[in-house]
matplotlib code that plots the C-alpha trace (Angstrom):
import matplotlib.pyplot as plt

x = [-8.5, -8.4, -5.8, -3.4, -0.5, -1.2, 1.0, -0.5, -2.4, -4.5, -5.0, -6.4, -10.0, -12.7, -13.9, -11.0, -11.5, -15.3, -16.5, -18.1, -21.6, -20.7, -18.0, -20.6, -23.0, -20.1, -19.1, -22.6, -24.0, -20.9, -18.4, -15.9, -13.7, -10.5, -9.3, -7.9, -11.3, -13.1, -10.4, -11.1, -14.8, -14.9, -17.8, -20.0, -20.6, -20.4, -23.1, -22.1, -22.9, -25.0, -26.1, -28.8, -29.2, -31.8, -35.1, -36.9, -35.8, -35.5, -35.9, -38.9, -38.2, -34.5, -32.6, -31.4, -29.4, -30.4, -29.3, -32.2, -33.9, -37.1, -39.9, -42.8, -43.5, -46.9, -48.4, -51.7, -54.0, -55.9, -57.9, -60.2, -57.3, -55.6, -52.8, -50.6, -48.1, -45.5, -45.4, -42.3, -41.8, -38.2, -37.1, -34.0, -35.5, -36.4, -38.5, -40.1, -40.3, -42.5, -41.1, -43.5, -43.0, -45.6, -46.4, -43.8, -41.2, -42.3, -41.0, -37.3, -37.8, -40.6, -38.0, -35.1, -36.7, -37.9, -38.5, -35.1, -33.1, -30.7, -30.0, -29.0, -31.9, -31.7, -34.5, -36.4, -38.4, -42.1, -45.2, -48.4, -51.3, -49.2, -46.5, -43.0, -42.1, -39.7, -41.3, -39.3, -36.1, -32.8, -31.4, -28.3, -28.5, -26.0, -26.8, -29.7, -30.2, -29.6, -27.6, -24.5, -25.6, -25.7, -22.3, -20.8, -22.3, -20.7, -17.4, -17.6, -18.3, -16.1, -14.9, -16.8, -18.0, -20.0, -19.2, -22.1, -21.1, -22.6, -25.0, -27.7, -30.9, -28.9, -26.0, -26.6, -24.0, -23.2, -22.7, -20.1, -18.6, -18.3, -16.6, -14.2, -13.3, -12.2, -9.9, -8.7, -5.5, -4.4, -4.2, -0.8, 0.5, -0.6, 2.3, 2.6, 2.6, 3.6, 7.3, 8.4, 9.6, 6.2, 4.3, 6.5, 6.7, 2.9, 2.4, 0.4, -0.1, 1.2, -1.3, -1.9, -2.7, -5.1, -7.0, -7.4, -8.6, -11.1, -12.8, -12.5, -12.0, -12.0, -12.6, -13.4, -9.8, -9.0, -11.5, -10.0, -6.4, -7.4, -9.2, -6.4, -4.0, -6.4, -7.3, -3.6, -3.2, -6.0, -4.9, -1.2, -1.4, -3.8, -1.6, 1.4, -0.5, -1.4, 2.1, 3.6, 1.1, 2.2, 5.8, 5.3, 3.7, 6.9, 8.9, 6.9, 8.1, 6.0, 6.5, 6.9, 4.2, 5.3, 3.1, 4.8, 5.2, 2.8, 1.0, -2.6, -2.8, -1.6, -3.9, -6.9, -6.0, -5.7, -9.3, -10.9, -13.5, -12.8, -10.0, -9.3, -9.8, -6.8, -7.9, -8.0, -4.5, -3.1, -4.5, -3.4, 0.1, 0.0, -1.2, 1.3, 4.2, 3.0, 2.7, 6.3, 7.6, 9.0, 6.5, 2.7, 0.6, -1.9, -4.0, -7.5, -9.2, -12.2, -14.2, -17.6, -20.3, -19.6, -16.1, -14.7, -13.1, -13.9, -11.9, -8.9, -9.2, -9.5, -6.3, -4.5, -5.7, -4.6, -1.1, -0.8, -1.9, 0.7, 3.3, 2.4, 0.1, -3.6, -6.0, -9.2, -12.0, -14.2, -17.7, -20.3, -23.3, -24.0, -25.8, -22.7, -20.3, -22.3, -22.5, -18.8, -18.2, -20.5, -19.2, -15.5, -15.9, -17.8, -15.1, -12.3, -14.1, -11.9, -9.2, -11.3, -11.5, -8.1, -7.9, -11.0, -11.4, -11.4, -9.5, -6.9, -3.2, -2.7, -6.1, -6.8, -9.8, -12.2, -14.2, -17.0, -17.2, -20.3, -21.9, -24.9, -23.1, -23.8, -21.3, -19.9, -19.4, -17.8, -15.4, -14.3, -13.8, -11.7, -9.6, -9.1, -7.7, -5.5, -3.9, -3.6, -5.9, -7.9, -6.0, -8.9, -11.6, -14.6, -16.6, -18.3, -17.5, -17.1, -13.6, -12.6, -13.4, -10.6, -11.2, -10.3, -6.6, -4.7, -1.7, -0.1, -2.4, -0.8, -3.6, -6.7, -9.3, -11.9, -15.0, -17.1, -14.8, -17.1, -19.3, -16.5, -15.0, -11.2, -11.2, -12.7, -10.1, -7.3, -8.5, -8.3, -4.9, -3.6, -4.1, -1.0, 2.4, 3.7, 1.4, -0.5, -0.9, -4.2, -6.5, -9.5, -12.3, -15.2, -17.8, -18.6, -16.5, -14.6, -13.6, -9.8, -9.7, -11.7, -9.3, -6.5, -8.1, -10.5, -8.2, -5.0, -3.0, -3.8, -2.3, -5.2, -6.0, -9.0, -11.1, -13.1, -13.6, -16.5, -15.9, -17.0, -20.6, -22.0, -25.2, -26.2, -28.8, -31.6, -32.8, -36.1, -37.9, -41.5, -43.5, -46.1, -48.0, -48.1, -48.8, -50.1, -50.5, -46.6, -46.4, -49.0, -46.8, -43.7, -45.4, -46.3, -42.6, -41.7, -44.2, -42.8, -39.2, -40.4, -42.3, -39.1, -37.4, -35.7, -36.1, -36.6, -35.9, -38.2, -36.4, -38.1, -36.6, -37.7, -38.9, -42.3, -43.9, -43.5, -39.9, -38.1, -35.7, -35.9, -33.6, -35.8, -38.8, -37.2, -38.9, -37.1, -38.3, -39.8, -41.6, -43.1, -44.1, -45.9, -47.2, -46.5, -44.1, -41.6, -42.9, -42.1, -41.0, -43.6, -46.6, -45.4, -44.8, -48.4, -49.8, -47.9, -48.8, -52.4, -52.4, -50.2, -47.8, -50.4, -49.4, -45.6, -43.3, -42.6, -40.3, -39.0, -35.5, -34.4, -31.8, -34.0, -34.6, -32.8, -29.5, -30.5, -33.7, -31.8, -29.4, -32.3, -34.1, -30.9, -30.0, -33.6, -33.4, -30.0, -31.3, -34.2, -36.8, -38.0, -39.4, -39.4, -37.4, -38.8, -35.9, -34.3, -30.8, -29.4, -28.9, -27.0, -23.6, -22.0, -25.2, -24.7, -27.6, -26.9, -30.5, -32.0, -32.7, -35.2, -35.3, -38.0, -36.9, -39.9, -39.6, -36.4, -36.1, -35.3, -32.0, -28.7, -27.3, -24.4, -26.8, -29.1, -26.2, -25.1, -28.6, -29.1, -25.7, -27.5, -29.1, -27.6, -24.9, -25.6, -26.1, -29.6, -30.1, -30.9, -33.8, -34.0, -37.2, -37.0, -40.4, -41.1, -44.1, -42.2, -43.2, -41.3, -39.7, -38.3, -34.6, -35.3, -36.6, -33.5, -31.3, -33.3, -33.0, -29.2, -29.0, -31.2, -29.1, -25.7, -24.2, -20.9, -20.4, -17.6, -19.9, -22.7, -20.3, -19.3, -23.0, -23.5, -20.6, -21.7, -25.1, -23.8, -20.6, -17.5, -18.0, -14.7, -12.2, -10.5, -13.6, -16.3, -18.5, -15.5, -14.1, -16.9, -14.8, -16.1, -14.9, -11.3, -12.2, -13.7, -12.7, -11.3, -13.8, -12.6, -14.6, -13.8, -10.2, -8.6, -5.6, -4.7, -5.1, -2.9, -0.2, -0.4, 0.0, 3.2, 4.7, 3.8, 5.5, 8.6, 8.9, 8.1, 10.5, 13.3, 12.3, 9.8, 9.8, 9.6, 12.5, 13.4, 9.8, 8.7, 5.8, 4.4, 4.8, 2.8, 0.1, 0.1, -0.3, -3.3, -4.9, -4.2, -6.0, -6.3, -9.3, -7.9, -4.4, -6.1, -8.0, -4.9, -2.9, -5.6, -6.4]
y = [-5.8, -3.1, -0.5, -2.0, -4.5, -8.2, -11.3, -14.5, -15.2, -12.1, -12.8, -16.2, -16.9, -16.8, -20.2, -21.9, -20.1, -19.8, -22.5, -22.2, -21.4, -18.4, -17.2, -17.2, -15.0, -12.7, -12.3, -11.8, -9.5, -7.6, -8.0, -9.6, -12.3, -12.6, -12.6, -9.1, -7.9, -9.1, -7.6, -4.2, -4.5, -2.3, -1.9, 1.1, 1.8, 0.2, -0.7, -0.1, -2.8, -1.2, 1.6, 0.3, 1.3, 4.0, 2.7, 5.9, 6.8, 3.6, 4.0, 2.4, -0.3, -0.6, -3.5, -2.6, -4.2, -3.1, -4.1, -4.1, -5.8, -7.9, -6.1, -8.5, -11.7, -13.3, -15.9, -15.0, -17.2, -16.3, -17.9, -19.6, -21.0, -22.7, -20.2, -18.6, -15.8, -14.6, -10.9, -9.6, -6.0, -4.8, -1.5, 0.6, 2.9, 5.6, 3.7, 0.4, -1.9, -5.0, -8.3, -10.8, -14.5, -16.8, -20.5, -23.1, -20.3, -19.2, -22.1, -21.2, -17.4, -18.2, -20.1, -17.6, -14.2, -14.0, -10.6, -9.2, -10.9, -8.8, -9.6, -8.2, -8.2, -7.8, -7.4, -5.1, -2.4, -2.5, -0.9, -2.6, -0.6, 2.5, 0.9, -0.1, -3.8, -6.5, -9.6, -12.8, -11.0, -12.9, -12.5, -13.2, -13.4, -11.2, -11.9, -13.2, -15.9, -19.6, -22.5, -22.6, -19.8, -17.3, -18.4, -18.1, -14.6, -13.4, -14.9, -13.3, -9.9, -9.9, -6.4, -3.3, -2.4, -4.5, -3.9, -3.4, -4.2, -3.0, -5.9, -7.2, -9.2, -12.3, -11.6, -10.2, -8.2, -10.9, -13.5, -11.1, -10.6, -14.4, -14.5, -11.7, -13.7, -16.6, -14.5, -12.0, -14.0, -13.3, -9.6, -10.3, -11.0, -7.7, -5.9, -2.3, 0.1, 3.2, 3.9, 3.4, 7.0, 8.4, 6.1, 6.7, 10.5, 10.7, 8.3, 5.8, 2.2, -0.6, -2.0, -5.4, -3.6, -1.2, -4.1, -5.8, -2.6, -1.6, -5.0, -5.9, -2.6, -2.6, 1.2, 4.2, 5.1, 1.9, 2.8, 6.2, 5.1, 2.4, 4.9, 7.4, 4.8, 3.3, 6.8, 7.5, 4.2, 5.1, 8.7, 7.9, 5.0, 6.8, 10.0, 7.9, 6.4, 9.9, 11.3, 8.6, 9.4, 13.1, 12.1, 9.8, 12.8, 14.8, 12.1, 12.1, 14.3, 17.1, 19.9, 23.2, 25.7, 29.3, 31.9, 34.0, 37.7, 39.9, 36.8, 35.5, 35.7, 39.3, 40.3, 38.7, 40.4, 43.8, 43.6, 42.5, 45.1, 44.4, 43.8, 40.3, 39.7, 39.3, 35.6, 35.1, 36.6, 34.6, 31.3, 32.1, 32.6, 29.2, 27.6, 29.4, 28.3, 24.7, 24.9, 26.1, 22.9, 19.9, 17.5, 17.6, 20.0, 18.1, 20.8, 21.1, 24.5, 24.9, 27.9, 29.4, 29.5, 32.5, 33.1, 33.2, 29.7, 29.6, 32.8, 31.3, 28.1, 30.1, 32.1, 28.8, 27.4, 30.6, 30.4, 26.8, 27.9, 30.7, 28.1, 26.1, 23.5, 22.7, 22.7, 20.6, 21.3, 18.3, 19.2, 16.7, 17.8, 19.1, 22.1, 23.0, 22.4, 24.6, 27.3, 27.2, 27.4, 30.3, 32.3, 31.6, 32.7, 35.8, 36.7, 36.1, 37.9, 38.1, 36.2, 33.1, 33.5, 32.1, 31.4, 33.5, 36.8, 39.4, 37.3, 38.9, 38.5, 36.1, 34.4, 30.7, 28.6, 27.4, 24.4, 22.5, 18.7, 16.8, 13.5, 15.0, 17.1, 16.6, 14.6, 17.5, 19.7, 16.8, 16.1, 19.7, 19.8, 16.6, 18.0, 21.3, 19.4, 17.1, 19.9, 22.3, 24.8, 24.7, 25.6, 25.1, 22.4, 22.2, 19.1, 16.2, 12.5, 12.7, 14.1, 10.7, 8.7, 7.0, 9.1, 12.3, 13.0, 16.1, 17.7, 18.5, 18.3, 20.4, 20.9, 19.1, 21.0, 18.8, 20.8, 19.4, 16.5, 14.5, 13.9, 11.8, 8.5, 8.2, 6.1, 9.0, 11.5, 9.0, 8.4, 12.1, 12.6, 9.7, 11.7, 13.8, 13.0, 13.4, 13.6, 16.8, 19.2, 18.6, 21.2, 19.8, 22.2, 21.9, 24.5, 22.5, 23.9, 21.2, 21.3, 21.3, 17.8, 16.4, 18.1, 16.4, 13.0, 12.7, 15.0, 14.3, 13.6, 17.1, 20.4, 22.7, 26.3, 28.0, 30.9, 32.3, 35.9, 36.9, 39.3, 42.9, 43.6, 40.3, 40.7, 38.9, 36.1, 36.1, 32.5, 31.6, 28.3, 28.2, 25.7, 24.8, 22.2, 24.3, 27.7, 27.3, 31.1, 31.3, 29.4, 31.8, 34.7, 33.0, 33.1, 36.7, 37.4, 35.7, 37.9, 41.0, 40.1, 39.6, 42.9, 44.6, 43.3, 40.2, 36.5, 33.4, 29.7, 27.1, 23.8, 20.4, 17.0, 15.1, 15.5, 13.8, 10.4, 9.6, 11.0, 9.9, 7.1, 4.2, 5.8, 8.8, 6.7, 5.2, 6.5, 7.6, 6.7, 10.2, 9.6, 6.4, 8.0, 10.8, 8.5, 11.4, 11.4, 14.2, 17.2, 17.1, 19.8, 19.0, 19.1, 22.1, 24.1, 23.3, 24.3, 27.6, 28.6, 28.0, 29.4, 31.8, 32.6, 32.9, 35.4, 35.0, 33.4, 30.0, 27.3, 23.9, 22.6, 19.0, 16.4, 14.4, 17.2, 17.1, 19.0, 21.6, 22.2, 22.6, 25.0, 27.0, 27.3, 28.4, 30.9, 32.3, 32.5, 34.2, 36.7, 37.6, 36.1, 33.7, 35.0, 31.8, 28.6, 25.5, 23.0, 20.0, 20.2, 20.4, 24.1, 23.3, 24.3, 26.7, 28.3, 32.1, 34.5, 37.7, 38.9, 35.9, 37.1, 34.6, 30.9, 28.7, 25.1, 22.8, 19.8, 21.3, 18.7, 16.1, 17.8, 17.7, 20.7, 21.2, 20.8, 23.5, 25.8, 25.1, 25.7, 29.1, 30.2, 30.6, 33.8, 37.0, 36.9, 40.5, 43.8, 43.1, 41.1, 37.4, 35.6, 31.8, 30.2, 26.6, 25.0, 22.0, 20.0, 18.3, 19.0, 21.8, 19.4, 17.0, 16.6, 17.6, 21.0, 21.4, 20.9, 23.6, 25.9, 25.5, 26.5, 29.5, 30.6, 31.0, 31.7, 30.1, 27.1, 25.7, 25.7, 24.0, 21.4, 20.6, 20.2, 18.1, 15.8, 15.4, 14.2, 11.9, 10.8, 10.2, 7.0, 5.7, 8.4, 6.5, 6.7, 4.3, 5.3, 5.0, 1.6, -0.2, -0.9, -0.4, 2.3, 2.3, 4.6, 3.0, 5.3, 8.3, 11.1, 13.5, 16.4, 15.9, 14.6, 17.5, 17.8, 14.1, 14.2, 17.4, 15.9, 12.6, 14.4, 16.2, 12.9, 11.1, 13.8, 13.7, 9.9, 9.6, 12.3, 10.5, 7.0, 6.9, 3.1, 2.6, 0.2, 1.0, 0.6, -2.9, -2.9, 0.3, -1.1, -4.2, -1.9, 0.1, -3.1, -4.1, -0.6, -0.5, -3.6, -3.8, -1.5, 1.3, 1.0, 1.7, 4.6, 6.3, 5.6, 7.2, 10.0]
z = [20.4, 23.1, 23.6, 26.2, 25.9, 25.9, 26.2, 24.8, 28.0, 27.4, 23.8, 24.6, 23.4, 26.1, 24.8, 26.6, 29.9, 30.0, 27.7, 24.2, 25.4, 27.6, 25.2, 22.4, 24.4, 25.3, 21.7, 20.3, 22.9, 24.2, 21.4, 23.9, 22.4, 24.4, 28.0, 27.4, 26.0, 29.2, 31.5, 29.8, 30.1, 33.2, 35.7, 34.9, 38.6, 42.0, 44.5, 48.1, 50.6, 53.4, 51.0, 48.8, 45.2, 44.6, 43.2, 42.9, 39.3, 37.4, 33.6, 32.0, 29.3, 30.2, 31.6, 35.1, 38.0, 41.5, 45.0, 47.4, 50.3, 50.3, 52.3, 51.6, 49.7, 49.0, 46.7, 45.0, 43.0, 39.9, 37.1, 39.6, 41.5, 38.5, 38.3, 40.9, 41.1, 43.6, 44.3, 46.0, 47.1, 47.4, 48.9, 49.3, 52.0, 49.5, 47.0, 46.3, 43.3, 42.7, 41.4, 39.8, 39.2, 37.6, 37.4, 38.1, 38.2, 41.7, 43.8, 44.0, 44.5, 47.1, 49.1, 48.6, 48.7, 52.3, 54.0, 55.1, 52.3, 50.3, 46.7, 43.3, 40.9, 37.1, 34.5, 32.2, 34.0, 32.9, 34.2, 35.4, 37.0, 36.9, 39.0, 38.0, 38.2, 37.1, 35.7, 36.3, 37.2, 37.6, 41.0, 43.1, 46.9, 48.7, 52.4, 54.3, 51.8, 52.4, 51.0, 48.8, 46.4, 49.2, 50.5, 46.9, 46.6, 49.9, 48.8, 45.3, 46.7, 49.7, 49.1, 50.2, 46.6, 44.3, 40.6, 38.3, 34.7, 31.4, 30.8, 28.5, 28.9, 28.0, 30.3, 33.7, 35.6, 38.2, 35.4, 33.9, 37.3, 37.6, 34.2, 35.2, 38.4, 36.1, 34.0, 36.7, 37.5, 33.9, 34.7, 36.2, 32.7, 31.3, 29.6, 30.9, 27.9, 29.9, 30.1, 33.7, 34.0, 32.9, 35.2, 38.2, 37.6, 37.8, 40.6, 38.5, 39.7, 37.5, 34.9, 36.6, 39.9, 38.0, 36.5, 39.8, 41.5, 38.8, 39.0, 42.7, 44.6, 48.4, 48.5, 46.4, 46.5, 44.7, 41.9, 41.5, 41.4, 38.8, 36.6, 36.8, 35.5, 32.8, 31.5, 31.0, 29.0, 26.7, 26.2, 25.8, 23.4, 21.2, 21.2, 20.3, 17.3, 16.2, 16.9, 14.7, 12.0, 12.1, 12.1, 9.1, 7.2, 7.8, 6.0, 2.8, -0.1, -1.4, -3.9, -2.0, -3.2, -2.8, -4.4, -7.1, -6.3, -8.2, -9.3, -9.1, -5.2, -5.1, -7.9, -6.0, -2.8, -4.5, -5.8, -2.5, -1.4, 2.3, 4.7, 5.9, 9.6, 11.9, 12.2, 8.5, 8.1, 10.9, 9.6, 6.0, 7.2, 9.0, 5.8, 3.5, 5.8, 5.5, 1.7, 1.5, 3.1, 1.4, 3.1, 2.8, 4.8, 6.9, 8.5, 9.9, 9.5, 11.8, 12.7, 13.5, 10.9, 8.6, 9.9, 6.3, 5.9, 2.2, 1.7, 3.5, 1.5, -1.8, -1.1, -0.4, -3.7, -5.5, -3.9, -5.2, -8.7, -8.5, -7.8, -10.9, -9.3, -9.3, -6.4, -5.9, -3.5, -2.5, -1.4, 0.0, -2.1, -5.5, -4.0, -2.0, -4.9, -7.1, -4.4, -3.9, -7.7, -8.1, -5.1, -5.9, -9.6, -8.5, -6.0, -8.5, -11.4, -14.5, -12.6, -13.0, -16.8, -17.8, -21.5, -22.2, -24.0, -21.3, -18.8, -16.6, -17.2, -14.2, -14.6, -14.3, -15.1, -12.3, -13.3, -11.7, -11.8, -10.5, -11.3, -13.0, -15.6, -19.3, -21.3, -23.3, -20.2, -18.3, -21.2, -21.3, -17.5, -17.6, -20.5, -18.7, -15.6, -17.6, -19.6, -16.6, -18.4, -15.1, -12.0, -9.6, -9.7, -7.4, -7.3, -5.5, -5.3, -9.1, -8.5, -7.2, -10.3, -12.2, -15.3, -13.5, -14.1, -13.0, -14.7, -11.3, -8.2, -5.4, -2.9, -1.8, 0.2, 1.8, 2.9, 5.7, 6.1, 8.4, 5.3, 3.7, 4.4, 4.6, 1.5, -0.6, 0.7, 0.1, -3.5, -4.3, -2.6, -4.7, -7.9, -7.3, -8.8, -5.2, -2.1, -2.4, 0.5, 2.4, 4.0, 5.8, 6.7, 9.1, 10.0, 13.1, 16.0, 17.8, 21.4, 21.9, 23.4, 20.4, 18.0, 19.8, 19.5, 16.6, 14.4, 16.4, 13.2, 11.9, 12.8, 13.8, 12.8, 14.3, 13.0, 15.8, 14.6, 12.3, 9.4, 9.9, 8.9, 10.1, 12.2, 15.4, 15.2, 17.7, 18.4, 20.1, 20.8, 19.5, 21.7, 19.0, 21.2, 24.4, 22.7, 19.2, 18.8, 19.0, 15.7, 14.2, 15.3, 13.7, 10.3, 10.9, 11.5, 8.3, 6.4, 8.1, 7.0, 3.4, 3.5, 4.6, 1.4, 3.0, 2.5, 4.7, 5.0, 6.4, 7.2, 7.6, 8.6, 5.5, 1.9, 1.7, 1.9, -1.8, -2.0, 1.1, 1.1, 3.5, 6.1, 6.3, 7.1, 10.2, 13.3, 16.4, 19.9, 20.2, 16.8, 18.1, 21.3, 19.4, 16.6, 14.3, 11.4, 11.0, 9.0, 5.3, 2.9, 0.3, 2.7, 4.7, 1.5, 0.4, 3.7, 3.9, 0.3, 1.0, 4.5, 6.5, 3.7, 0.9, -1.7, -1.1, -3.6, -2.0, -3.5, -2.3, -2.4, -1.4, -2.3, -4.6, -7.1, -10.5, -10.2, -12.8, -10.9, -7.6, -9.2, -10.7, -7.4, -5.6, -8.3, -8.1, -4.3, -4.4, -7.0, -4.7, -7.0, -4.2, -0.9, 1.2, 0.5, 2.1, 2.3, 3.9, 5.5, 2.0, 2.9, 6.1, 5.0, 2.4, 1.2, 1.3, 0.6, 2.6, 2.0, 3.9, 7.4, 8.9, 9.4, 10.8, 11.7, 11.9, 14.3, 15.5, 18.3, 15.6, 14.8, 16.7, 18.5, 16.1, 13.1, 14.4, 14.8, 11.3, 9.9, 11.6, 10.3, 6.9, 8.2, 9.5, 6.8, 5.7, 7.4, 8.7, 11.9, 11.7, 13.3, 13.9, 15.3, 16.6, 16.4, 18.6, 19.8, 22.6, 26.2, 28.0, 30.5, 27.9, 27.1, 23.5, 24.6, 26.9, 23.8, 21.9, 24.9, 24.9, 21.2, 21.8, 24.7, 22.9, 19.5, 20.7, 18.4, 20.6, 23.6, 21.6, 20.2, 23.8, 24.8, 21.6, 22.4, 26.0, 24.8, 22.1, 23.9, 21.9, 20.0, 18.6, 18.3, 15.5, 13.4, 14.4, 11.5, 9.2, 10.2, 12.0, 15.1, 18.6, 20.9, 22.0, 24.9, 28.0, 30.9, 29.1, 28.4, 25.8, 27.3, 31.0, 30.7, 28.8, 31.1, 30.7, 26.9, 26.6, 28.8, 27.0, 23.7, 24.9, 26.2, 22.9, 20.8, 22.9, 22.8, 19.0, 18.1, 20.0, 18.9, 16.0, 15.7, 19.5, 19.4, 23.0, 24.2, 23.1, 25.5, 24.1, 20.6, 21.6, 23.0, 19.7, 17.7, 19.9, 19.4, 15.6, 14.4, 10.6, 10.4, 12.5, 10.9, 7.5, 9.0, 10.3, 7.1, 5.0, 7.3]

ax = plt.figure().add_subplot(projection="3d")
ax.plot(x, y, z, "-o")
ax.set_aspect("equal")
plt.show()
């Protein structure tokens, strides 16, 4: 289902309208099942009659649809006259493309494609003798053809603009257009989800008119007015869903958690050797205000790498312990869980030694719970949680298991929330006697519009100020293929950092041939082009130890190591007993070694923009400047190198997240990876349409506050039911 209101006519199966064969292809290749689905399968662009589609930059190996005119056509014989082929050259005035038809398939195109004929052509772009061509393309005559087919084409595209639909090899654009023609009369039955006052106040056309204009526009103005309206539908219905979710949260009961005066939190603050930043104090107040309410906090804490989110989360956990509750922090990996446990116990000192000799008066116990713990340690941790001996627990997915019982769970902190499915978060939240407060943290900065959509059911706090003493990080691209001496210089820089008493990371995309799982062995398109597998930790460590870093203390760290071994390596690195740590992205978040000043990322082009920003955040965490070197063998003009250049050009994580999103696009804002449903956004772009999203959010809050059940807006309720199919409903309910 898509996100607009339907009456039964729009919910009707395409089998009835288009026939079972066409409906089957629509379902299998475009995931379109109903009349409404097809009406919301919008053209991706429009070809203008009289202005031919550009041929000069067609992508190789992709299916394309072009509008062009036949320049020449000739039949050539081969194989001693036993075979023949038709070669047709088409042009748009700025470029040419060759079409090739073979054997018996040449007769009809030989008759149709005469010089001067205009047509739409669709096929996969290939290369032969260094020239682009379409072999056996499907085509549809537009004018200058002959017979009934040409007349039908002129009739079908009577308007000034020809819609070009997202298509596949099995379903060309004009076949989709023909199918749309069959269902377009049903657009008149579309129920308008926008309240009349909202639509009229913004001068938006009615939904049926928008659907007609998006599919069969007579002018560019038609397209724009249709898109303006359809963007509002997508933004508004989504924001209403999220506003209702936020409203429902305010109706749930929760135990207010107010820190006791002169308690654990005050004792912790008194022993801090530094002053909290203004941002940390501001965000802490927002969180403490939420914790004091009688409904659950549901807050997103986002911020730059190294902005001090863990400190803010710890103070929130201490406040809950002060108030008689328990707090749980869920981390995505054992390395990160161990790192959090180690850093939190070190920051708390004797305040983390509750029930132990030498523990402070207000102390509590901080326990670690991971899947690889020994039986005795695990039993003790479970007992400490059930008896409230432990006020804070830090763990991995092991926290979610049925055997884990809390005495009084008051706060759940989810670190790096994008690593967890909603089911996992929901399972942990369900362990409270009443719904616990929820603090979701991410170190990946999120543009405001994404926060209003992807995390629209959460209140948002932003930490954009780095603590005092943090040093800048210089980032440079190392073009290993173009200038191999640059890579040699990179290893010299690593040695220089070590000689100055510092440490370094070397990051690789994979572990090694004998250790990688199946997913790691999948090759990207760039891998296939290069015929070179990604560099691996094991091999790189061996080469460095025997070569440019010979004599330095080099260790490896990756996710397939035994937990005790990983912990031992991290402890040794943190203690300064290891000079260079060669690792996978297991060190991406949370790892905090202030003495590490340099990072070399091998095959950096294989990582995403935000991931690179996360990785380099591991250096420059102390008083010495940080250095991050992005090694790539991709050519200078490639998109991959452009990504690396963007990372090197700025330390602004919010700007980089914007670039990252523009490259990846939004996916499904209701959690495509979580629920397996296809995108609910077709014309709305969360980066470009910030103003619409912000206004839609305000309208949604106003309407839901006045009428939470939407009893006075049945059409909007219908649209909401269409958006929130079973998968998405569960996603929001568990969010």
